[in-house]
Structures are given as C-alpha cells and as structure tokens.
Legacy VTK file of the C-alpha trace (Angstrom):
# vtk DataFile Version 3.0
C-alpha trace
ASCII
DATASET POLYDATA
POINTS 71 float
73.309 101.758 59.030
73.171 101.464 55.247
76.018 98.918 55.162
73.919 96.312 56.980
70.838 94.481 55.755
68.723 92.518 58.226
71.591 92.279 60.747
72.730 94.358 63.680
76.357 95.591 63.693
78.375 94.042 66.504
81.546 94.897 68.386
84.369 95.593 65.960
82.064 96.297 63.013
83.255 98.971 60.613
81.461 101.086 58.051
84.576 102.620 56.497
85.968 102.521 52.974
88.303 99.475 52.992
90.544 101.236 50.449
90.982 98.435 47.957
93.775 98.749 45.387
91.302 98.973 42.470
87.729 97.887 43.193
86.521 98.753 39.663
89.117 96.448 38.100
88.384 93.646 40.589
91.580 94.104 42.624
90.305 93.755 46.190
93.716 93.682 47.850
94.006 96.192 50.678
96.080 99.330 50.219
98.681 100.134 52.874
96.416 102.878 54.288
93.368 100.609 54.706
91.497 100.787 58.032
90.863 97.019 57.671
94.532 96.159 58.337
94.980 94.599 61.789
91.375 95.551 62.600
90.136 91.984 63.080
91.666 91.388 66.479
92.959 87.975 67.391
91.926 85.328 64.878
88.654 83.669 65.926
88.367 79.913 66.151
87.917 78.396 62.708
89.465 81.316 60.801
92.332 79.186 59.561
96.022 79.940 59.299
95.875 81.091 55.669
93.972 83.742 53.740
92.227 83.497 50.344
95.598 83.309 48.545
97.121 80.736 50.937
99.295 83.390 52.607
99.701 83.568 56.382
96.454 84.871 57.889
98.026 87.136 60.506
100.801 89.212 58.929
100.728 92.047 61.481
99.574 92.369 65.050
96.064 91.020 64.346
94.025 89.540 61.521
92.871 91.895 58.782
89.178 92.264 57.964
88.226 90.499 54.758
89.428 87.477 52.838
92.908 88.722 51.954
95.614 89.564 54.471
97.749 92.625 53.685
101.450 91.730 53.228
LINES 1 72
71 0 1 2 3 4 5 6 7 8 9 10 11 12 13 14 15 16 17 18 19 20 21 22 23 24 25 26 27 28 29 30 31 32 33 34 35 36 37 38 39 40 41 42 43 44 45 46 47 48 49 50 51 52 53 54 55 56 57 58 59 60 61 62 63 64 65 66 67 68 69 70
C-alpha cells in the first residue's frame, strides 16, 4: 500500500490514521480514540520498559504502536 516503501506489511501492520493530538503543531501524542492504543500486542524483546518520555511502556492490555504510550 501507499504507507509502505520498499517493505512488505507484516502481521499486525496498520494503515489507519493514528489520530495524534495535533500533528500540525508537532504533538504526536495519541488521542483516546486512536486505533494505535493497545494494538502492539505483547511487548517484543528489546522494546524496553519505558516509552519515549520515560513512562511505563505498557499502560493498558498491550503495548501501543509508536514511540509514546497513551496514559
């Protein structure tokens, strides 16, 4: 699809609007209605226990997609 360049989408891949708070202003936090919340499944090896902002990586039932966990 158009969201991928020189790679093949794998299991769990999404091509949906992540619904950031305000992409234009640089606020890439997830909104409460984001399809990326809990969409990452169990954390893979090497993911780490913290997100980009040093908050707990898994705040719900599974890891969120992206660098910032929704809290």
